[in-house]
N, C-alpha and C positions, 0 to 999 in steps of 0.2 A: 805576537809582534813586540819587538823591543820598544822601550820608551822613546828612544831617539827616532825609530822608524815611525811610531805612532805620531810623534810631534811633527815630523817632516810631512807625513800624510795629511795631518790636520791643517798645517800651514798651506800645503798645496791646494787642498779643497777650499779653504777660505779664500785664497787668492783667486782661484777659478771662479768662485761665486762672486767676488768683487768685480772681476772682469765681465762676467755675465750680466751683472747689474748695470755696469757701465754701458754695455751694448744695448740693454733694454732702455736705459735713459736716453741714449743717442737716437733711438728710433723716434722719439718725440721731438718735435721742432723746438729748437732752442734759439734764443737771440744770438747765441754764439755763431750758429750756422748761417744766420741771416745777415751777419755783420760784414761779410766779405773781407775779413782780416786774414793776412798771412800768418803763419805760425810765429814768425819773428815779431810781427806787429802785436799779436796777442801777448807774447812774452813781455814786450815793453809795457803794454797796458797793465799786465799783472804786476810787474815790478813796481810800476808807479802806484798802483792801488795799495800795495803792501808798504812801500817806503814813503809815499806822499809826493816825493820829487826825486830827481836824480840828474846828475850831470851826464853829459855825453860819454865821458870816460867810464863812469859807473855803469851806464847801460851797456857799453861795449864789453866791459868785464863780465857783466851778468849774462850777456848773450854769447860771449866767447867769439866776438867778431871785432873787426877794426873800427876805428872811429868814423871812417868814411862811410862804411856800411850803415852805421847807426844814424848818420846824418840823413841818408836817403830814407831810412825807415821812419825817422821822426818827421821828415818833410812830408811824407805821405799821410802820416797820422795828423799832422797839423792841417793839411789840406782837407781831411775828412772831419775836422773840427773836434777831434777826440783828445788832443793834447795841445799845450801851448808852451812856448819858450819864454823864459824871463831871466833877467840878470840875477846872479847869486848875490844876496845882500851882504855876504861876508867876503866875497871876492869878485869884483866887477869884471874880471877876465873870464869868469866861468858863466856859461849859460846853463840854466837848469830847465828841465822838462817836467811838466806836471799835467795831470788829467784836467780837462775842462769839465764843465757841468755835464756835457754830452758823454764824455768818457766815463765819468763817475756813474751816470745813468746806465750806460751799457754794462758796466761791471755789476751794478745792482740788479739789472734785468737778468743777466746770466746766473747770478747767485740765487735770485728769487725763483727762477724757473727750476733750478736744481732742488731747492728747498721745498718747493711745492710738490715735486715728485716724491721726495722722501716723506713728506707729511702725508700724502695719499697712502703710501705703503704703511706708515706707522698706524694710521687710523684703522687699518685692517688687522692689526695684531691685538691679541688679548693682553690684559693688564699684566699678567705674570710674565709674558714674553717681553713686554716693554720694560718691566723692572729688571729682568735679567740683562736685556740689551743695554739699559742705562748703566748698569754696573760694569759691564764689559767695555763699553765705549769710554767710560770715565777712566778705567784702568789703562786702556790703550792710549788715551790722551796723556795720562800721567807718565807712562813709559816714554812716549814721544817727547814730552817736555824734558824728561831726564836725559834723553839721548841728544836732542837737538835744541833744547830751550824752547820756551813758549813763543808762539808766533808774534811778530811785531804787531802792536795795536790790537791784539786779540781781545783784551779785556776779559778773558776767560778765567774763571776761578776753579776750573777743574771739571 
């Protein structure tokens, strides 16, 4: 097998394994599935969790939809108590959207549930496997940072 074919085969196998893990995690009840959020509402929540706050226009750009669509999405999230609107301190004409305490709690619950699943798996791996995995994950993170830059607010040091 040529080096390129072997690399392609390894990438395919790793990707398939990641998908399989995703399906395994999805079988366990997550706060995400109990939330009754639409995909677009979830995207707004994630954008706000990453950026802290956003204007309607920033959300529209991030979602690839019009401002009118964003208004409806945000209205429903406000009604659920997950986000709030407030005046932009730098431009009174702009309304910014940010997560409420309930929205922050939802994101934390979703992330915590996922991390608990990973932790359970990690605790079943031997120390040598964990060392190897740590090295590989750090390398993947370094390449991702090189390609895309570090995530906002990650506080990660590698």
